[in-house]
C-alpha positions in Angstrom: -21.9 -212.6 47.8 -24.5 -213.2 45.0 -23.0 -213.4 41.6 -26.1 -213.7 39.5 -28.2 -210.8 40.2 -30.4 -210.3 37.0 -32.6 -212.6 35.1 -33.9 -212.3 31.6 -37.4 -213.8 30.6 -37.9 -213.9 26.8 -41.7 -213.8 26.3 -42.1 -212.3 22.8 -43.3 -215.5 20.9 -46.5 -215.5 19.1 -47.8 -218.7 20.7 -49.1 -220.1 17.4 -49.4 -223.7 18.7 -52.2 -222.3 21.0 -54.3 -220.5 18.6 -57.0 -219.2 18.9 -56.6 -218.9 22.6 -53.4 -216.9 22.1 -54.9 -214.5 19.4 -55.5 -211.7 21.9 -53.5 -213.0 25.0 -49.9 -214.1 25.5 -49.3 -217.7 25.8 -47.2 -216.9 29.0 -50.5 -215.6 30.5 -52.2 -219.0 30.0 -53.4 -219.9 33.6 -52.3 -222.9 35.6 -55.6 -223.0 37.5 -55.6 -219.4 38.7 -51.9 -218.4 38.1 -50.4 -217.3 34.9 -47.5 -219.4 33.7 -45.1 -216.5 33.6 -45.8 -215.8 37.3 -44.4 -219.2 38.1 -41.2 -218.4 36.1 -40.7 -215.0 37.8 -41.2 -216.7 41.2 -38.5 -219.2 40.3 -36.1 -216.4 39.7 -36.9 -214.7 42.9 -36.7 -218.0 44.8 -33.3 -218.3 43.3 -32.3 -215.0 44.9 -32.8 -212.7 41.8 -35.0 -209.7 42.1 -33.9 -207.7 39.0 -35.8 -209.1 36.1 -36.1 -208.1 32.4 -38.9 -209.5 30.3 -38.4 -209.3 26.6 -42.0 -208.9 25.3 -43.6 -208.1 22.0 -46.6 -207.0 20.2 -49.9 -208.0 21.9 -48.0 -208.7 25.1 -49.3 -205.8 27.3 -51.3 -208.2 29.5 -47.9 -209.4 31.0 -47.0 -205.8 32.0 -50.5 -205.1 33.4 -50.3 -208.3 35.5 -47.2 -207.3 37.3 -48.3 -203.8 37.8 -50.3 -202.6 40.7 -54.1 -202.3 40.4 -55.1 -199.8 43.0 -58.9 -199.9 42.0 -59.0 -203.7 42.5 -57.0 -203.6 45.7 -59.4 -200.8 47.1 -62.4 -203.1 46.1 -60.9 -206.2 47.8 -60.0 -204.2 50.9 -63.6 -202.8 51.2 -65.0 -206.3 51.0 -62.6 -207.7 53.5 -61.0 -210.1 51.0 -57.6 -209.9 52.9 -56.2 -213.2 51.6 -56.6 -212.4 47.9 -55.6 -208.8 48.5 -52.3 -210.0 49.9 -51.8 -212.1 46.8 -52.6 -209.3 44.4 -50.2 -207.0 46.2 -47.5 -209.7 46.3 -47.6 -209.9 42.5 -46.9 -206.2 42.1 -44.0 -206.3 44.6 -42.6 -209.6 43.7 -39.5 -208.2 42.1 -38.0 -205.2 40.2 -39.4 -206.1 36.7 -38.5 -204.2 33.6 -39.8 -204.5 30.1 -38.4 -204.1 26.6 -40.0 -205.0 23.4 -38.5 -207.2 20.7 -39.6 -205.3 17.6 -39.5 -208.3 15.2 -39.6 -212.0 15.8 -36.1 -212.8 14.9 -35.4 -215.8 17.1 -34.4 -216.4 20.7 -30.8 -215.2 20.2 -32.1 -211.9 18.9 -34.4 -211.6 21.9 -31.4 -212.2 24.3 -29.5 -209.5 22.4 -32.2 -206.9 23.7 -30.9 -207.6 27.3 -27.3 -206.3 26.5 -27.4 -202.9 28.1 -29.6 -204.1 31.1 -27.3 -206.8 32.3 -24.1 -204.9 31.3 -20.9 -206.8 32.0 -22.5 -209.3 34.4 -23.4 -213.0 34.0 -27.2 -213.4 34.0 -29.9 -216.1 34.2 -32.3 -216.7 31.2 -35.7 -218.5 31.9 -38.0 -219.2 29.0 -41.3 -217.6 29.9 -43.6 -220.5 28.8 -41.8 -223.3 30.7 -42.3 -224.3 34.3 -40.0 -226.7 36.1 -41.4 -228.2 39.3 -38.6 -229.1 41.6 -37.6 -228.8 45.4 -34.6 -226.6 44.6 -35.5 -224.0 42.0 -33.9 -224.9 38.6 -32.2 -221.5 38.2 -30.7 -222.0 41.7 -29.3 -225.3 40.6 -27.6 -223.7 37.6 -26.3 -220.7 39.8 -24.6 -223.2 42.1 -22.8 -224.8 39.1 -21.8 -221.3 37.8 -20.4 -220.4 41.1 -18.2 -223.5 41.0 -16.9 -223.1 37.4 -17.4 -219.5 36.5 -18.6 -220.4 33.0 -22.0 -220.4 31.2 -24.1 -223.4 32.1 -27.3 -224.7 30.5 -30.0 -226.9 31.9 -30.6 -230.2 30.0 -32.8 -233.1 30.4 -32.9 -236.7 29.2 -35.3 -237.4 26.3 -36.1 -240.6 24.7 -33.5 -241.6 22.2 -36.0 -242.0 19.3 -37.2 -238.3 19.9 -33.9 -236.5 19.9 -34.7 -235.1 16.4 -37.1 -232.8 18.1 -34.6 -231.0 20.3 -31.3 -229.1 20.6 -28.9 -231.7 21.8 -25.5 -231.4 23.5 -22.5 -233.6 23.4 -19.4 -233.5 25.5 -17.4 -234.9 28.4 -19.2 -236.2 31.5 -17.8 -234.7 34.6 -20.1 -236.3 37.2 -23.5 -237.9 37.2 -25.4 -234.8 36.2 -22.5 -232.5 35.0 -21.1 -232.2 31.5 -18.6 -230.1 29.8 -20.1 -229.3 26.4 -18.0 -229.9 23.3 -20.9 -229.7 20.7 -24.4 -228.5 20.3 -26.7 -229.9 17.5 -30.2 -228.6 16.7 -32.6 -231.4 16.0 -30.1 -234.2 14.9 -30.8 -237.4 13.3 -31.1 -240.3 15.7 -27.9 -242.0 14.4 -25.9 -238.7 14.6 -27.0 -237.5 18.1 -24.0 -237.6 20.6 -26.3 -237.9 23.6 -30.0 -237.8 24.5 -29.5 -234.6 26.6 -31.7 -231.8 25.3 -31.8 -228.1 26.3 -34.3 -227.5 29.0 -35.1 -223.7 29.0 -32.9 -222.5 31.7 -29.4 -220.9 31.2 -26.7 -218.9 33.0 -24.9 -216.9 30.4 -21.8 -214.8 30.7 -21.8 -211.3 28.9 -19.7 -212.7 26.1 -22.9 -214.2 24.7 -23.7 -210.9 23.2 -20.6 -210.7 21.0 -21.4 -214.3 20.0 -24.9 -213.2 19.0 -23.5 -210.4 17.0 -21.4 -212.9 15.0 -24.3 -215.4 14.4 -26.0 -215.5 11.1 -29.7 -216.3 10.8 -30.2 -220.0 10.9 -33.4 -222.2 11.0 -36.6 -220.3 10.1 -34.3 -217.3 9.3 -33.9 -216.4 12.9 -30.9 -216.0 15.1 -30.8 -219.1 17.2 -29.4 -219.0 20.7 -27.9 -222.5 20.1 -25.8 -221.1 17.1 -24.6 -218.2 19.3 -23.5 -220.5 22.0 -21.6 -222.6 19.5 -19.6 -219.4 18.9 -19.2 -218.8 22.5 -17.9 -222.3 22.9 -14.9 -221.2 20.9 -14.0 -218.6 23.5 -14.8 -220.2 26.8 -16.2 -223.4 28.3 -19.9 -224.1 28.7 -21.4 -226.6 31.1 -24.5 -228.5 31.0 -26.4 -229.8 34.1 -29.1 -232.4 34.1 -31.6 -230.4 36.3 -33.4 -232.1 38.9 -37.2 -231.6 38.5 -40.1 -232.1 36.0 -40.3 -229.6 33.2 -43.6 -228.5 31.6 -43.6 -226.7 28.2 -46.8 -224.8 28.6 -46.6 -223.9 25.0 -47.4 -227.5 24.1 -51.1 -228.4 24.4 -50.4 -231.9 26.0 -47.9 -230.5 28.4 -50.4 -227.8 29.3 -53.0 -230.3 30.2 -50.4 -232.3 32.2 -49.4 -229.2 34.0 -52.8 -228.3 35.1 -53.5 -231.8 36.4 -50.1 -231.8 38.2 -50.6 -228.6 40.0 -54.2 -229.3 40.9 -53.0 -232.5 42.6 -50.5 -230.5 44.5 -53.0 -228.1 46.0 -54.7 -229.2 49.2 -58.1 -227.6 48.3 -58.4 -229.7 45.1 -56.2 -232.7 45.5 -58.6 -235.4 47.0 -61.7 -234.4 45.1 -59.9 -234.0 41.8 -58.1 -237.3 42.3 -61.4 -239.1 42.8 -62.7 -237.3 39.9 -59.9 -238.5 37.5 -60.3 -242.1 38.8 -64.0 -242.1 37.9 -63.3 -240.3 34.6 -60.7 -242.9 33.7 -63.1 -245.7 34.5 -65.7 -244.2 32.4 -63.5 -244.0 29.3 -61.9 -247.5 29.9 
């Protein structure tokens, strides 16, 4: 029996790191060649067996709703032109999952955004996938966390190893190592100094959370940037129930970061048969010309 039936995708951030490109379009809609970033995120949830998805959006995010809606005029035009392949792709987007939307009225942090999912998920554990982050892996990252949840029946977060000298940029976990990739968390520190960081394991944008997180969020005061931080709420949750961390297998791309965005496009271009060989040769020539 599938235990994680619902996913929440926070996508309300302003995307200030990508201005002016995100002045009039959501950062989650930035294309990876021809596919918006958030479509990869939704597909990951679906590939993990989840078809009930709540997207937390905000002002200026209507394009996300339009993308996952049906466009009958476009479909009719493609059908008339005999463009069956692209027509099937367009229809798939509209039918990919049962997608719901709710708007975060003020930008009060990730913890506050998750609070908006309370009545949608009810008394069930649920997945959280950040809408501007793609993880390329054989087994979907969310599925990896679901497998851990089904074993331990506790909240579990995705983490990744980061260079020790860069831990001050991330939320870091500390705890007891259970196996090569699995930890039981005892502490969570937001952007610690290098000499005070318990590990080099940073939060990696995927979570399975129990419904107790909502009470924890309610007890959480505004923290950094005067926002309700999910990390702070999880620290409350840790007082009531265990939380595990899993070093997720795969490569994570933060599409809200300009350098990662460039790397993402190159990576996915090289994965596609119609581009791979020609693009690889182009990159070799380009590298030589700049050396």
